[in-house]
DRENNUSE-255661 format. One line per field, with one value per residue (C-alpha): residue number from 1; residue in three letters; x, y, z. Coordinates in Angstrom, 1 decimal, always signed. Each point is the difference from the previous one (the first is absolute). Example, Ala and Ser with C-alpha at 12.3 -4.5 7.8 and 13.67 -1.06 7.14 Angstrom:
2
lumza = [1, 2]
vexke = [ALA, SER]
east = [+12.3, +1.4]
north = [-4.5, +3.4]
up = [+7.8, -0.7]
This chain:
342
lumza = [1, 2, 3, 4, 5, 6, 7, 8, 9, 10, 11, 12, 13, 14, 15, 16, 17, 18, 19, 20, 21, 22, 23, 24, 25, 26, 27, 28, 29, 30, 31, 32, 33, 34, 35, 36, 37, 38, 39, 40, 41, 42, 43, 44, 45, 46, 47, 48, 49, 50, 51, 52, 53, 54, 55, 56, 57, 58, 59, 60, 61, 62, 63, 64, 65, 66, 67, 68, 69, 70, 71, 72, 73, 74, 75, 76, 77, 78, 79, 80, 81, 82, 83, 84, 85, 86, 87, 88, 89, 90, 91, 92, 93, 94, 95, 96, 97, 98, 99, 100, 101, 102, 103, 104, 105, 106, 107, 108, 109, 110, 111, 112, 113, 114, 115, 116, 117, 118, 119, 120, 121, 122, 123, 124, 125, 126, 127, 128, 129, 130, 131, 132, 133, 134, 135, 136, 137, 138, 139, 140, 141, 142, 143, 144, 145, 146, 147, 148, 149, 150, 151, 152, 153, 154, 155, 156, 157, 158, 159, 160, 161, 162, 163, 164, 165, 166, 167, 168, 169, 170, 171, 172, 173, 174, 175, 176, 177, 178, 179, 180, 181, 182, 183, 184, 185, 186, 187, 188, 189, 190, 191, 192, 193, 194, 195, 196, 197, 198, 199, 200, 201, 202, 203, 204, 205, 206, 207, 208, 209, 210, 211, 212, 213, 214, 215, 216, 217, 218, 219, 220, 221, 222, 223, 224, 225, 226, 227, 228, 229, 230, 231, 232, 233, 234, 235, 236, 237, 238, 239, 240, 241, 242, 243, 244, 245, 246, 247, 248, 249, 250, 251, 252, 253, 254, 255, 256, 257, 258, 259, 260, 261, 262, 263, 264, 265, 266, 267, 268, 269, 270, 271, 272, 273, 274, 275, 276, 277, 278, 279, 280, 281, 282, 283, 284, 285, 286, 287, 288, 289, 290, 291, 292, 293, 294, 295, 296, 297, 298, 299, 300, 301, 302, 303, 304, 305, 306, 307, 308, 309, 310, 311, 312, 313, 314, 315, 316, 317, 318, 319, 320, 321, 322, 323, 324, 325, 326, 327, 328, 329, 330, 331, 332, 333, 334, 335, 336, 337, 338, 339, 340, 341, 342]
vexke = [UNK, UNK, UNK, UNK, UNK, UNK, UNK, UNK, UNK, UNK, UNK, UNK, UNK, UNK, UNK, UNK, UNK, UNK, UNK, UNK, UNK, UNK, UNK, UNK, UNK, UNK, UNK, UNK, UNK, UNK, UNK, UNK, UNK, UNK, UNK, UNK, UNK, UNK, UNK, UNK, UNK, UNK, UNK, UNK, UNK, UNK, UNK, UNK, UNK, UNK, UNK, UNK, UNK, UNK, UNK, UNK, UNK, UNK, UNK, UNK, UNK, UNK, UNK, UNK, UNK, UNK, UNK, UNK, UNK, UNK, UNK, UNK, UNK, UNK, UNK, UNK, UNK, UNK, UNK, UNK, UNK, UNK, UNK, UNK, UNK, UNK, UNK, UNK, UNK, UNK, UNK, UNK, UNK, UNK, UNK, UNK, UNK, UNK, UNK, UNK, UNK, UNK, UNK, UNK, UNK, UNK, UNK, UNK, UNK, UNK, UNK, UNK, UNK, UNK, UNK, UNK, UNK, UNK, UNK, UNK, UNK, UNK, UNK, UNK, UNK, UNK, UNK, UNK, UNK, UNK, UNK, UNK, UNK, UNK, UNK, UNK, UNK, UNK, UNK, UNK, UNK, UNK, UNK, UNK, UNK, UNK, UNK, UNK, UNK, UNK, UNK, UNK, UNK, UNK, UNK, UNK, UNK, UNK, UNK, UNK, UNK, UNK, UNK, UNK, UNK, UNK, UNK, UNK, UNK, UNK, UNK, UNK, UNK, UNK, UNK, UNK, UNK, UNK, UNK, UNK, UNK, UNK, UNK, UNK, UNK, UNK, UNK, UNK, UNK, UNK, UNK, UNK, UNK, UNK, UNK, UNK, UNK, UNK, UNK, UNK, UNK, UNK, UNK, UNK, UNK, UNK, UNK, UNK, UNK, UNK, UNK, UNK, UNK, UNK, UNK, UNK, UNK, UNK, UNK, UNK, UNK, UNK, UNK, UNK, UNK, UNK, UNK, UNK, UNK, UNK, UNK, UNK, UNK, UNK, UNK, UNK, UNK, UNK, UNK, UNK, UNK, UNK, UNK, UNK, UNK, UNK, UNK, UNK, UNK, UNK, UNK, UNK, UNK, UNK, UNK, UNK, UNK, UNK, UNK, UNK, UNK, UNK, UNK, UNK, UNK, UNK, UNK, UNK, UNK, UNK, UNK, UNK, UNK, UNK, UNK, UNK, UNK, UNK, UNK, UNK, UNK, UNK, UNK, UNK, UNK, UNK, UNK, UNK, UNK, UNK, UNK, UNK, UNK, UNK, UNK, UNK, UNK, UNK, UNK, UNK, UNK, UNK, UNK, UNK, UNK, UNK, UNK, UNK, UNK, UNK, UNK, UNK, UNK, UNK, UNK, UNK, UNK, UNK, UNK, UNK, UNK, UNK, UNK, UNK, UNK, UNK, UNK, UNK, UNK, UNK, UNK, UNK, UNK, UNK, UNK, UNK, UNK, UNK, UNK, UNK, UNK, UNK]
east = [+113.0, -2.2, +0.3, -1.6, -2.3, -0.2, -3.6, -2.0, -3.2, +1.7, +0.6, +1.3, +3.7, +1.1, +0.6, +3.1, +0.6, +3.3, +0.0, +2.3, -1.5, +1.0, -1.0, +1.9, -2.3, +1.5, -2.5, -0.3, -3.8, -1.4, -1.7, -3.5, -2.5, -3.2, -2.6, -2.2, -3.3, -1.6, -3.8, -1.6, +0.0, +2.6, +1.5, +3.4, +1.2, -0.5, +1.6, +3.1, +0.2, +0.2, +2.4, +2.6, +1.2, +1.0, +1.9, +1.8, +0.9, +1.7, +1.8, +1.3, +1.2, +1.3, -1.4, -3.3, -1.8, -3.4, -1.5, -3.5, -2.3, -3.0, -3.1, -3.4, -2.9, +0.9, +3.6, -1.0, +0.6, -2.2, -1.5, +0.3, -2.5, +1.9, -0.3, +3.7, +0.6, +2.5, +1.6, +0.3, +2.4, -2.5, -3.5, -1.5, +1.7, +1.3, +3.1, +2.2, -1.0, +2.8, -1.6, -2.0, -3.1, -1.4, -3.3, +0.1, -3.5, -1.5, -3.6, -2.5, -2.1, +2.9, +1.7, -1.4, +2.0, -0.6, -0.7, +3.5, +1.5, -2.1, +0.9, +3.7, -0.1, -1.6, +2.5, +3.0, -1.2, -0.8, +3.5, +1.5, +0.6, -0.3, -2.8, -0.7, -2.4, +0.8, -2.8, -3.2, +2.0, -1.3, -3.4, +1.4, +1.6, -3.3, -1.9, +2.5, -0.9, +3.5, -0.9, -2.7, +0.8, +3.1, +1.0, +0.2, -0.2, -0.7, -0.4, -2.3, -2.4, -0.8, -0.3, -3.7, -1.1, +2.6, -1.3, -3.5, +1.2, +2.5, -1.2, +2.2, +3.2, +1.5, +0.4, +2.3, +0.8, +3.7, +2.5, +0.8, -0.6, +2.0, -1.9, +2.0, +0.8, -2.5, +0.8, -2.2, +0.4, -2.2, +1.9, +1.6, +3.3, -1.1, +1.4, +3.4, -0.4, -1.0, +2.9, +2.5, -1.3, +0.7, +3.4, +0.7, -1.1, +2.3, +3.1, -0.4, -1.1, +3.2, -0.3, -3.7, +0.6, +2.5, -2.4, -2.6, +2.6, +0.5, -3.8, +0.2, -2.4, +1.1, -3.2, -0.5, -3.3, -0.3, -2.5, -2.7, +0.2, -3.3, -0.6, -1.7, +1.0, -1.5, -3.4, +1.6, +2.4, -2.7, -2.2, +2.9, -1.4, +1.2, -3.2, -0.5, -3.8, -0.3, +2.4, -1.8, -3.4, +1.2, +1.4, -3.3, -1.7, +2.4, -0.7, -3.8, -0.6, -2.4, -1.8, +0.1, -0.6, -1.8, +1.7, -0.6, +1.6, +2.9, +0.6, -0.1, +2.5, +2.3, -0.3, -1.6, -3.4, -1.9, +0.2, +3.8, +0.4, -2.0, +2.1, +3.2, -1.2, -1.1, +3.2, +2.4, -2.0, -2.6, -2.6, -2.4, +0.8, -3.2, +1.1, +3.5, -1.2, -2.5, +2.8, +2.2, -2.8, -0.7, +3.7, -0.2, -3.0, +1.6, +3.0, -2.2, -1.9, +3.3, +1.7, -2.7, -3.1, -2.1, -3.5, -0.9, -2.2, +3.0, +2.3, -2.5, -0.2, +3.8, +0.4, -2.5, -2.9, -3.6, -1.2, +1.2, -2.1, +1.7, +3.4, -0.9, -1.4, +3.0, +2.5, -1.5, -0.1, +3.7, +1.5, -2.6, -1.0, -1.6, +1.9, -1.1, +1.3, +3.3, +0.4, -0.8, +2.4, +2.8]
north = [+239.0, -0.1, -1.4, +1.8, -2.0, +0.0, -1.0, +3.0, -1.4, +0.2, +3.2, -1.5, -0.8, -3.3, +0.7, -1.7, +1.2, -0.5, -2.5, -2.1, -3.3, -1.5, -3.0, -0.5, -0.6, -0.8, +0.5, +1.4, +0.3, +3.5, +1.6, -1.4, +2.9, +0.3, +2.7, +0.5, +1.7, +1.6, +0.1, +2.5, -1.1, -2.7, -1.6, +1.5, -3.1, -2.3, +2.3, +0.6, -3.7, -0.7, +2.8, -0.2, -3.6, +1.2, +3.0, -2.4, -2.4, +2.8, +1.1, -3.4, -0.7, +3.5, -0.1, +0.8, -3.4, +1.7, +3.4, +1.4, +2.6, +1.2, +1.3, +1.5, +0.6, +3.7, +0.1, +1.8, -1.1, -2.7, +0.0, -3.4, -1.6, +1.5, +3.5, +0.3, +1.3, -1.6, +1.7, -2.1, +0.1, +0.2, -0.4, -3.3, -1.1, -3.0, -1.9, -2.5, -3.7, -0.7, +2.2, -1.4, +2.1, +0.0, +1.5, +1.1, +0.2, +0.7, +0.9, -1.6, +3.1, +1.5, -3.2, -0.5, +0.7, +2.8, -0.9, +1.1, -2.3, -3.0, +0.6, +0.2, -3.2, -1.9, +1.3, -0.7, -3.6, -0.5, +0.7, -2.3, +2.5, -1.0, +1.6, +0.0, +1.2, +0.9, +0.1, +0.8, +0.5, -3.4, +1.7, +2.0, -3.1, -1.8, +3.0, -0.2, -3.7, -1.3, -2.3, -2.1, -3.7, +1.0, -0.2, +3.4, +1.6, +3.3, +1.1, -2.5, +2.7, +0.8, -3.6, -0.6, +2.9, -0.9, -3.5, +1.3, +2.4, -2.4, -3.6, -1.0, +0.7, -2.7, +2.1, -1.4, +1.0, -0.2, +2.8, +0.3, -1.8, -0.3, -1.4, +0.3, +3.6, +1.3, +0.5, +1.2, +0.3, +0.8, +3.2, +1.0, -1.7, -2.8, +2.3, -0.6, -3.8, +0.3, +2.2, -2.2, -2.9, +1.9, +1.0, -3.7, -0.9, +2.6, -0.4, -3.1, -0.9, +1.1, +3.5, +0.3, -1.2, +2.8, +2.5, -1.4, +0.4, +3.6, +0.5, -1.6, -2.6, -3.3, -2.0, +0.0, -1.4, -2.2, +0.7, -2.4, +1.3, +1.2, +3.7, -0.4, -1.8, -3.4, -0.3, -1.6, +2.9, +2.6, -1.7, -0.8, -3.6, -3.1, -1.9, -2.0, -0.1, +3.8, +0.6, -2.5, +1.6, +3.5, -1.3, -1.5, +3.3, +1.9, -2.2, +0.2, +3.8, +0.1, -3.2, -0.2, -3.4, -0.9, -0.3, -3.7, -0.4, +2.2, -2.2, -3.1, +1.5, +1.0, -3.6, +0.8, +0.4, +3.3, +0.4, -0.6, +2.6, +2.6, -0.5, +0.5, +3.2, +1.6, -1.0, +1.3, +2.6, +1.2, -0.5, -2.8, -1.7, +1.5, +3.6, -0.6, -1.3, +2.9, +2.5, -1.6, +0.4, +3.6, +0.9, -1.5, +2.1, +3.1, -0.6, -0.4, +3.3, +1.8, -1.4, -0.9, +1.5, -3.0, +0.8, -0.7, -2.9, -1.6, +0.6, -1.6, -3.1, -0.1, +0.2, -2.9, +2.0, -1.2, +3.4, +3.7, +0.9, -2.6, +1.3, +3.6, -0.6, -2.2, +2.4, +3.0, -2.1, -0.6, +3.2, +2.6, +1.1, -1.4, -1.4, +3.0, +2.5, -1.9, +0.1, +3.7, +0.9, -1.9]
up = [+251.3, -3.1, -3.5, -3.0, -2.2, -3.8, +0.0, -1.1, +1.6, +3.5, +1.8, +3.2, +0.4, +1.5, +3.7, +1.5, +3.5, +1.8, +2.9, +2.1, -0.9, -3.3, -2.1, -3.3, -2.9, -3.4, -2.8, -3.4, +0.2, -0.4, +3.0, +0.5, -0.2, +2.1, -0.6, +3.0, -0.7, +3.1, +0.2, +2.4, +3.6, -0.7, +3.0, +0.8, +2.0, -2.9, -2.6, +2.3, +0.7, -3.7, -0.9, +2.8, -0.7, -3.5, +1.5, +2.5, -2.8, -1.9, +3.2, +0.8, -3.5, -0.5, -3.5, -1.6, +0.0, +0.2, -1.0, +0.4, -1.1, +2.0, -2.0, +0.7, -2.3, -0.7, +1.2, +3.2, +3.6, +1.4, +3.5, +1.7, +2.4, +3.0, -1.5, -1.0, -3.5, -2.2, -3.0, -3.2, -3.0, -2.8, -1.2, -1.1, -3.3, -2.0, +1.1, -1.8, +0.1, +2.4, +2.7, +2.9, +0.2, +3.5, +1.2, +3.7, +1.5, +3.3, +0.9, -2.3, -0.7, -1.8, -0.9, -3.4, -3.1, -2.5, -3.7, -0.9, +2.7, -1.0, -3.7, +0.9, +2.1, -2.8, -2.6, +2.2, +0.7, -3.6, -1.1, +2.7, +2.8, +3.6, +2.0, +3.7, +2.7, +3.6, +2.7, -2.0, -3.2, -1.1, -0.5, -2.9, -1.5, +0.2, -1.5, -2.9, -0.5, +0.8, +2.9, -1.5, +0.7, +2.0, +3.6, +1.7, +3.4, +1.7, +3.6, +1.9, +1.1, -3.7, -1.2, +0.7, -2.3, -2.6, -0.2, -0.6, -2.8, -1.7, +0.5, -2.9, +2.0, +2.3, +3.1, +2.7, +3.5, -0.6, +0.7, -3.7, -3.3, -3.2, -2.9, -3.2, -0.7, +2.5, +3.7, +2.9, +3.7, +3.0, +0.9, +3.2, +0.7, -2.4, -2.7, +1.4, -0.2, -3.6, -0.9, +1.8, -2.0, -3.2, +1.1, +0.8, -3.5, -1.5, +2.1, +2.3, +3.5, +1.9, -1.4, +0.7, +3.6, +0.5, -1.4, +2.5, +2.8, -0.9, +0.3, +3.4, -1.5, +1.4, -0.8, -3.7, -1.2, -3.1, -2.7, +1.4, +3.6, +1.3, +0.6, +3.3, +3.2, +0.5, +1.6, +3.1, +0.4, -0.4, +2.5, +2.4, +0.0, -1.7, +0.7, -3.3, +0.3, +0.4, -2.9, -2.2, +0.8, -0.9, -3.3, -0.9, +0.8, -2.2, -3.0, +0.5, +0.2, -3.0, +0.9, +3.8, +1.6, +3.2, +3.3, +0.0, -3.5, +1.2, +3.0, -2.2, -2.4, +3.0, +1.4, +3.3, +1.6, -0.1, +3.7, +0.0, -2.8, +1.9, +3.1, -2.1, -1.6, +3.2, +1.8, -2.6, -1.9, +2.5, -2.7, -1.0, -3.3, -1.4, +0.8, -1.1, -3.4, -0.3, +0.7, -2.7, -2.5, +1.1, -0.5, -3.4, -0.9, +1.3, -2.2, -3.0, +0.9, +0.1, -3.1, -2.5, -1.6, +0.7, +1.3, +3.6, -1.1, -1.9, +3.0, +2.4, -2.2, -0.4, +3.7, +0.7, +1.4, -0.8, -1.1, -0.3, +3.0, +2.2, -1.1, +0.5, +3.5, +1.1, -1.5, +1.9, +3.2, -0.2, -1.5, +1.1, -3.5, -3.1, -3.0, -2.0, +2.6, +0.1, -3.8, -0.2, +2.8, -1.8]
C-alpha cells in the first residue's frame, strides 16, 4: 500500500506494506520526511539500517508515519562500498524545513561533500531544518561548518583523521549523537539505534520497542553507548592493570610516555606490566604501544592530506625517518607507497 504526497519536493510515495503485526497509532501529525543523500561508496549496511526501521514503523501502524526520498548528486544510481548500485529518486535539491536531510557516507576518499551539498546543508540548517550524518557523513557536515562546538560522531576507524581536520568538533566514541537539530552516527547497525531513538521520540517507547522486535534487534543501545566493545572484551581479559595501561596508551598517542611512566599510571611495576602484556597479548608493552601509534599514522595517511612529517609527529615518532623505517618494518612498504596505493 502507498499513499500519495502533495509535497512537490518529494517524488517518493509513503510506503505502507501489509503485515500481520499491528500497533495502533493515533496521531494527527503529518508524516515525517527524511531525505537520504548517498555519497559515492556509501556503506549499504548503514543506509539500510537507517531506512528499514521507518518502513517497519509504517507497516506496524498501517499508516504513513514516515516517508523518504533518496538523492544523489546528479540523480543517477550510486555505487556503494560493496559495489552494489542503488537507484535514487532524484538529484540533489532543496527540501522543506520539516525534512530531515541525512548524508550517507562511506569510504573517506569519496566521502567529502560537493559544493552544492555543503551549500544545501548550510541553507537547510539556517532555516531550522534538521541535518544528519551516517558513517562518514559527519565529514560533510563538518565541512559545511555545522559541527563547530558540537558533539558528533562517525565510525571509530575514521575518527583520528577527523580530529586532526576538525579540532573544533567534540568527537565522541558513542554509537550516535544528537546535538540540537544535528544528529550523527557511527554507521553500521548503529544507524538502527539512532532511528529507533527518533521513533521513540515521535511515538513513544512501546512502539519503538516493537519496531526493534520486528528488526530482530533485542538489545537497543542508547545515545551514549560506545561504538566499540570494551577493552576487556576485546582482549578477552578483565585484568584491571592491563586495561588501565592500554587506556593510558590510547590517550597518549601523540605524546608517548616511557614504559616506567606507563607502569606508574597503571598502578604496577614495569616488570609486572611486561609479564601481563606478554601473557595476554603476546607482545611487549613497548611493541604494543608502537603498533597503536603506527595504526594511527596509517589512518592519517589514508584519510588526510597531512605530510609524512606531520603524521610522524601526530603519531608520536621522534622524526619522519624513524616513522618511515618503523612503518616499513611492520607493513612491508613505506608510508608514501601506502598512500599512493590507496
